[in-house]
N, C-alpha and C positions, 0 to 999 in steps of 0.2 A: 975417138970424137964422141960417137954415141953414148958410150959409158960416161963420159962428162955431162952429155946433154941429160940423160934419164937417172944419172946416179942420185939416191936420196930423193927419189920422186915424190914422195908423200909428203916430205917435210918442205920442200920448194912449194908443193901445191897448196899446202895450208898456210904458209907465207904469204903467198899470192893472195888468198882468198882473205886474210886478214887485213893485207894493204886495200884490197877492192872496197872491203867494208868501211875501213877509216876514211877513205877517200870519200865515200859516199856520203857519210853523215857530214863531214866538215863540209862538202859541197852544199848540201842540204841546209845547214844552217847558214852558209853565206847566202844562200838563196833566198831563205826566208825573208818576210817582209819585216822591216823596223819600224817602230813609231816611237812616239813620245807620250807621256801621261804624268800627271800632278797627284800628289796625294799630301794631305795632312795626316801627319804622323806624330806620335806622343814624343814628347820631351821628358827624358828620364835623367835625373840627376842622381850620379853613384858615387859613392867614396867621399861623402861630405863628413870632415873631422868631427869626432864626437864632442868635442870641446868646442864647438863653433856653430852659430845658427845663421840661417840665411834671415835678413830682416827687410829687403826690399820686395815687398809683397804688393799685390799677386804677381808670380813668374809666369810666362807664356804655357801652357798646356801642350800646345803642340806648334810645330814649324811646318810650313808649305815647302815640298820637295818636289822637284821637276826630274822626270828620269827619261833616259832613251836607250832603247834595246829593242830585242826580239819582242814581237807581239806576244806570243805565246807567255814567254816570261814577264811580262806587264800584266796579262790577264790574271796570274797567279798571284799577283799581289793585290793588296788592300790594306787601308790605313791601321787594321788590327793585326796584321801578320808582322810589321817590324816597327821600329823606333829609332830614335835619334839619341843616344847615350851620350852624356857629357860626365868624363872622370873627373871629380874635383878634389882627389887626394893630393895631400901634400900643400893645399892652401893654406894660408894664415889668416888674422883677422886684417879686415880692410875692404877696398872696394877694387873690382877687377871686371875686365872685359874678357868673356870667354868665347872663343870662336867656336862654331859648329862646322866642323869639318866633314867632308864624305867619307872620311875614314870612320866616322861615329856611327855611319848607317850599314847595317849588314843586307847588301842585295844580291840578286843571284848572278851568278858568272854571266859575262856578256851584256851586263845592264849598266848604264852610266850614268853618274850623277851630275846633272847640270847645273844646277842651283839650288839653293837653301834659301828660305826668306823667313826669319831674318838669319843674316849670316852671323851674328853676335849676340850675346845678351850681355848685360851688366848685372853683377851680383855683388851685394854687400855683406860682409861677415862680420859677426861680432861675437866676443867670447860667451859660453853659457854658463848660467849661474843658476843654484835653486834657492828657494825661502820657503818657509812654513807660515801660513797665513790661515786666519779664520775662515770657517764656512759660515754662510748667512742663507738661512731659509728663504726662499723666494714663494711667497703666498699669492695667490690670484683668487678673485671671485670675492662674493659677500655671504657671510653668515646669515642664516635666516633671522627673522626680527625676533627679539628676546634673546638672544645668543652674544657671546663676544668672545675675541681670542684671547685665550690664558697664555700660561708659560709655555715655550716652545724649547723642546731639548733635541740635541743632535748629538748621536754616537757613531763615529766620533766627530770633534766639533772643528778639527784642524786638517789642512790638507798641505801638502808638498807640491810645490809648483816649480817649473823650470821654463828658462826663457833667456832673451836677450838681456846683459847686465843692464842697459839704458832703460829696459822697461820693466823688469823685475823689482828694480830701486823702487818703483812706484806704486806696486801692487800691494794694497792693502787687505784684499780679501777675494774670497772666490765664492760662488754662490750653488745652491742647489737647481736641480731641475724645477719645474713649476709643481707648486701643491696646490691643489684645487679646494677651496672652502666652500664653495657655494654647496647647500644641502646639507652641511656637516650638523649634526645637532648632539654631538656628544665626541670626546677626546678619540683621537684615532692616531696610528702610526703607519709610516710609508717608508720604504725602501727608495731612495730616489738617487739619481746619478749627480756626480760634483761635476760642475761645468766651469769654463772660464769665457768670458766674453770678447776676450782678445785673441785673434789669431794667433799671436806670436808666444802666447802663454800655454803651456801645457801642463794638464794635473796630472802628475805621476803617480801618487796615491793620496787617499783611497780612490776608487772609480766610483764608490756609492758610499752614503750615509743614511743610517736609521734615523727618521725625524719623529719624534713624538708631541704631538699638539694637543693642547689642553682647552676644550669648549665649554664655556662656562654657560649654565642656564640661569639667565638674570630672574625670571620669573620664579622658579624655586627659591632662589636666596632672598627675594623679598618677601616671599610667602614666610619663609623661616623666618625673616627678621620681625614681622608682625607679631607672631607667635610669640617670640622671646620678648617683645615689649609688654605683651599683654600681660604675661605670666609675670613680668617684674611689677608690672603697676598693681595687680591683685595682691602681692605678697605684701604691700605696705599697709592693707586695710584689716584692723584686727578686731573681732567680735561679730556677734549677728547685727542686722539693722536697727532692732530696737534697742540693744547695747550701745550702738553707736549715737542714738537719738536721746537715751538718757545722760551721757557723757556730754552731750553738745548743750542739753539744759543746765545742767551743773556748772557748765561753764559760762552759761549766760546768767547765773544768781538764780536760778528756780529749781524748786524740790520737782523731781519728776511724778512723785507718788500723789501730791495734792495741787500740784499746779501754782503753788503759793512761792513768792519769792523769798529767798534765803537772805538775811540781812548780813550786809559785808562788815567784816571785821578788821580791825589794824593788824598790823603784826606783832605791837607789844600788848595786845589783849590777851591774858591769861585765864579769864573766865572760861567755864567749860561751857561747850557750844550747848545750846538748848535744843530739844527735838522741835521739829517744824509742827507735830502734830500736838502739842499742848502749849497753853498759852506761858509766856514769861512771867518768871516769879517777881513777886512784888519786892521792892527796895525796902 
């Protein structure tokens, strides 16, 4: 009898101690005070098909979740430690109501999900399309007085964009980030981002473009034009001032040497012209 009672003594003792520890832990958990807490947790959309795009924006960033469980477990949670993940894989084009189930939340053991607000969200999916469009330089500010904006060149000058089919169809261009003209007094280059003003349209490539802006100095061009005009007018005048005065006198019928008037002759008079410094011969 004693042999049956004390046989395998150490094994029986170990089993008894393990049972006592387990009973103590379970009893402590049952005796622990429970409570409720609400959290605004992030809403994550995962598994979206690559050939589809969600078009009804904005989509809620968070959902309100109410939990019940041991206070120690609730205190260990925060809005940054867990999220509500919705698996959207296998969906097709169209509009759907997606339920947010408690299974989409990862909570500690012993914590119960009481409610989720909103319990579902509506999502609309459209086929994704791509298109290449021109890039427009977006300049802001005013150049200083006396300067003007000249040619603007972009390298590259087109971009590949992606988005819903109904939106991409009407996209005609995208723009650069701001190019500030204020204070510019000469040509300049800048590496700027390529952006879309439509949140549903994404620029695939390029991420940026090099813009070259020609700034023209109007005062320098005006001075150059005046110099060229003066040079052109001076080249039309031949001879010294004295020679130009003699030529004018001859055109007026006067001899510049004597100040006498030179008699005019008809076109058919073949007589030799008499010198202005001797009297005419007698007939």
